[in-house]
LOSEMI-774307 format. One record per residue: z, y, x of N, C-alpha, C, O in turn; residue in three letters. Coordinates in steps of 0.05 Angstrom, whole numbers, plus 5000, padded with zeros to 4 digits. Layout:
N
ZYXZYXZYXZYXala ...
//
This chain:
81
477452674604479952434600482352484602483652574620met 482952384575486252324566488252204583488251954581arg 489452264594492152124604494251944594496152064584gln 494351694595495651514577498051474599497551394621ile 500751534591503051464602505051284592505051214569gly 506751194611508351014607511451114613512251314625tyr 512750924603516051114608517150794616516850634598val 518050724635519650494643523550574650524250774662ser 524550454644527050494656527450284680526350054683lys 529450454699530950354722532350174709533550264689ile 532649854715534649714711536649724727536649884745asp 539249524721541849554737541249434764542949504780thr 539449294773538149244803536849494819536249484843leu 536549704804534249854820531449844809529950024815gly 530749624791528149574794526649684772527649674750arg 524549784774521649844746519449734747517849754766val 519049604723517149504718514549654714514349864701val 512749544725509949664720508249594696507349364695ile 507749764678506949564651503849494665502449604683pro 503349224648501149084653498149224650496449144666lys 497549414631495249494635494849714661492549774669pro 496949804671497549974697496549804722494949884740val 497649574720497749334742494849274740493449264760arg 493649234714490349174714488649384724486549374738gln 489949574715488349804721487449834755485149854765met 489849824765489249804795489149524812489949494836phe 488149334795488949084805490648994828490048924851asn 493449024813495948954822496148754811495948724787leu 496848514834497348214823499948234839500648414854glu 501747914828504247844838504047814863502047754875lys 506747864875507247814901505748064917506448074940glu 503848254909502448434923504948614931507148574920asp 504548824950505849034964505649304956503649444960ser 507349374946506249714942508149934951510449904945ile 507250164966508450404976509450604955507950674936glu 511550694958513350864943513451154956515451204970ile 511851314954511851544972512751794956511851834934leu 514951974968515152254950512752404943510952314956pro 511852584930510452784927510852924911511052854887lys 511153234922511753444903513553414884515853414892asp 513053404856514753414832515653084828517153034810asn 514752874843515052634828514652394855515052404879gly 513752234841513052014868509851894867508351954849leu 509351764884506151674888506651364890508051284909leu 505751194874506150944877503550804876502150814856ile 502750644900499750534907500550304925502250264941arg 498050144913497949844929497949954962496750144973lys 499949744974500249785005497149645022496049425018tyr 496349835038494749745049495549765083496049975096gln 495549555089497049565124494249765140491849775133pro 495449905159493650105169493950065201496149985208thr 492150105220492550055248494250255257494050475247cys 496150225275498450325288496850535308497850755313leu 494350455321492850715340491550885325491951125330phe 489550805303487051015289487851035257486651175241cys 490150885251490250925217488550815199488550905176gly 486750615207484350525192485250285180486050105195glu 485250255155485950015141483549755143484249535134ser 481449785152479749585155479549415175479449515197asp 479549195174479548915192482649005208482549045233asn 484449025199487049045212487948705211487448535195val 489448725237490348415244493448525248494348755246ile 494648305254497848285260497748225291496448015292thr 498248285311498148175345501148295349501848525347phe 502648095354506048055358507148255347508348425361glu 506948255321508548395301507748705296509048865283gly 504948755310503749015304500949045292499048935304val 500649175273498149155266496649375280497349595290lys 494149265278491849345294489149285285488549055278val 487449475283484649415274482749225295483849175316cys 480849135293479248965307478049205334477649145358glu 477749465320475949635334477749705362477149705386glu 480549765345482649835376482449655398481949715422cys 483249345385483449135398481049095419481449025442val 478149175408476149125430476349355442476049295466lys 476749625440477049855456479249825477478849935498arg 481849655474484149615494482649415509482549485533met 481349195504479949015518478149175538479149135560tyr 476149335540474749505548476249665573475049715595lys 478849735567480549835591481649705609482849795629lys 481149405602483349285618481149195644482049075663ile 
//
Protein backbone atom coordinates (compact mmCIF):
# COMPACT_ATOMS: atom_id res chain seq x y z
CA MET A 1 0.00 0.00 0.00
CA ARG A 2 1.41 3.38 -0.99
CA GLN A 3 1.58 5.96 1.77
CA ILE A 4 0.14 9.35 0.99
CA GLY A 5 1.96 12.23 2.63
CA TYR A 6 0.81 15.76 3.33
CA VAL A 7 2.91 18.82 4.05
CA SER A 8 1.59 21.49 6.42
CA LYS A 9 3.39 24.56 7.68
CA ILE A 10 3.38 25.72 11.27
CA ASP A 11 1.73 29.15 11.32
CA THR A 12 2.89 32.18 13.31
CA LEU A 13 0.78 31.05 16.30
CA GLY A 14 2.32 27.55 16.29
CA ARG A 15 -0.72 25.83 14.78
CA VAL A 16 -0.68 23.03 12.22
CA VAL A 17 -3.62 22.15 9.98
CA ILE A 18 -4.41 18.44 9.73
CA PRO A 19 -5.65 17.95 6.15
CA LYS A 20 -9.32 17.00 5.76
CA PRO A 21 -8.64 13.56 4.19
CA VAL A 22 -6.48 12.64 7.19
CA ARG A 23 -9.11 13.88 9.67
CA GLN A 24 -11.75 11.83 7.84
CA MET A 25 -9.51 8.75 7.76
CA PHE A 26 -9.13 8.86 11.56
CA ASN A 27 -12.63 10.13 12.39
CA LEU A 28 -11.37 13.41 13.86
CA GLU A 29 -14.18 15.90 14.36
CA LYS A 30 -14.22 19.57 15.36
CA GLU A 31 -13.48 20.02 19.07
CA ASP A 32 -11.86 16.54 19.37
CA SER A 33 -8.68 16.42 21.42
CA ILE A 34 -5.48 14.92 20.06
CA GLU A 35 -2.26 13.73 21.69
CA ILE A 36 1.12 14.70 20.28
CA LEU A 37 3.90 12.37 21.41
CA PRO A 38 7.62 12.31 20.56
CA LYS A 39 8.48 9.17 18.62
CA ASP A 40 11.93 8.17 17.32
CA ASN A 41 12.66 10.73 14.58
CA GLY A 42 9.25 12.40 14.52
CA LEU A 43 5.91 12.89 16.20
CA LEU A 44 2.96 10.60 16.77
CA ILE A 45 -0.39 12.37 16.53
CA ARG A 46 -3.48 10.44 17.61
CA LYS A 47 -6.99 11.03 18.82
CA TYR A 48 -6.98 11.49 22.57
CA GLN A 49 -8.65 8.73 24.56
CA PRO A 50 -8.84 9.35 28.31
CA THR A 51 -7.45 6.43 30.30
CA CYS A 52 -7.95 5.19 33.83
CA LEU A 53 -5.41 6.54 36.33
CA PHE A 54 -5.07 3.10 37.94
CA CYS A 55 -5.16 0.48 35.18
CA GLY A 56 -4.66 2.50 31.97
CA GLU A 57 -7.80 1.17 30.28
CA SER A 58 -9.75 3.51 27.99
CA ASP A 59 -13.14 1.73 28.12
CA ASN A 60 -15.91 3.11 30.35
CA VAL A 61 -13.78 5.93 31.78
CA ILE A 62 -15.53 8.48 33.98
CA THR A 63 -14.24 11.61 35.71
CA PHE A 64 -14.53 11.50 39.49
CA GLU A 65 -13.45 14.67 41.31
CA GLY A 66 -11.17 15.58 38.40
CA VAL A 67 -9.60 12.12 38.09
CA LYS A 68 -10.21 9.72 35.19
CA VAL A 69 -11.16 6.26 36.50
CA CYS A 70 -12.73 3.29 34.73
CA GLU A 71 -15.91 1.74 36.08
CA GLU A 72 -14.11 -1.54 36.84
CA CYS A 73 -11.59 0.19 39.14
CA VAL A 74 -14.44 2.07 40.86
CA LYS A 75 -16.14 -1.28 41.56
CA ARG A 76 -12.89 -2.72 42.90
CA MET A 77 -12.45 0.30 45.20
CA TYR A 78 -15.96 -0.08 46.61
CA LYS A 79 -15.27 -3.75 47.40
CA LYS A 80 -12.28 -2.71 49.55
CA ILE A 81 -14.30 -0.22 51.62
